C-alpha positions in Angstrom: 0.0 0.0 0.0 1.4 3.3 -1.1 1.4 6.1 1.5 2.5 9.7 1.3 2.6 11.5 4.6 3.3 15.2 4.9 4.6 16.9 8.0 6.0 20.2 9.1 3.1 22.5 8.5 1.5 24.9 11.0 1.1 28.6 11.8 3.9 31.0 11.1 4.2 34.8 11.0 4.8 36.6 7.7 8.5 36.5 6.9 8.9 33.2 8.7 10.0 29.8 7.5 8.7 26.2 7.5 10.0 23.0 6.0 7.5 20.5 4.7 8.5 16.8 4.5 6.9 14.1 2.4 7.6 10.5 3.6 6.8 7.9 0.9 6.3 4.3 1.6 5.2 1.2 -0.3 6.1 2.6 -3.7 8.2 0.2 -5.7 10.1 2.7 -7.8 12.9 5.1 -6.7 13.9 8.5 -8.0 10.5 9.1 -9.5 9.0 12.5 -10.4 7.8 14.3 -7.3 5.7 17.5 -6.8 4.3 19.8 -4.3 0.9 21.3 -4.8 -1.2 23.7 -2.7 -4.9 24.6 -2.5 -6.1 27.8 -0.9 -9.8 28.2 0.2 -11.9 28.9 -2.8 -9.1 28.3 -5.3 -8.0 25.5 -7.5 -5.1 23.2 -6.6 -1.9 24.6 -8.1 1.6 23.3 -8.7 4.2 24.8 -6.4 7.3 22.9 -7.2 8.3 19.8 -9.2 11.3 17.6 -9.8 10.6 15.7 -12.9 13.6 13.5 -13.4 16.7 12.3 -11.4 19.3 14.9 -11.6 16.9 17.2 -13.4 16.2 20.8 -12.5 13.4 21.8 -10.2 10.6 23.9 -11.5 8.7 26.5 -9.4 5.6 28.5 -9.7 6.4 32.2 -10.3 4.8 33.1 -7.0 7.3 31.1 -5.0 10.5 31.5 -7.0 13.4 32.7 -4.8 11.5 31.8 -1.6 10.8 28.0 -1.8 13.3 25.2 -2.4 12.3 21.7 -3.2 14.8 18.9 -2.6 15.1 15.2 -2.2 15.8 13.8 1.2 16.8 10.4 -0.3 15.6 8.2 -3.1 12.1 8.2 -1.8 11.3 11.2 0.4 11.4 14.9 -0.3 11.2 18.4 1.2 9.8 21.8 0.6 11.7 24.6 2.3 9.6 27.7 2.5 11.2 31.0 3.4 9.9 34.5 3.6 6.4 33.2 3.8 3.5 35.5 2.9 -0.1 35.5 3.9 -1.0 34.4 0.3 1.0 31.2 0.9 -1.7 30.1 3.2 -3.1 26.8 1.9 -3.3 23.1 2.3 -0.1 21.7 0.8 0.0 18.2 -0.9 2.9 16.1 -2.0 2.4 14.0 -5.1 4.1 11.2 -6.9 2.8 9.4 -10.1 -0.7 8.2 -9.2 -0.7 9.1 -5.5 -1.3 12.0 -3.2 -0.6 12.8 0.4 -3.5 13.7 2.7 -2.5 17.4 2.8 -1.1 19.6 5.5 -2.2 23.1 6.5 0.1 26.0 6.3 -1.2 29.3 7.7 0.8 32.5 7.4 -0.7 35.2 9.7 0.3 37.7 12.2 
């Protein structure tokens, strides 16, 4: 059974930082494409960051470029480092690998 479990979310003040982690288990393959998405209230789910191939570059949404960094923890798991957070980053964040989604984790940026 494939499971993706996000951790590291929470409440942070504007300008603060959080690191999201995605722990993947039960997936046969390694070094697969991996993504982070987010969905704010009343909005569609949007792609935040993606690593499409081993050794490939990471793609970011324009709204997070220069502030967010996605990286691999190992062959299975991955992170999203979020710096200089803004209120508009408030959303539920999801990690994704081909065919599977995490349950989502809330990130709230507010003073």
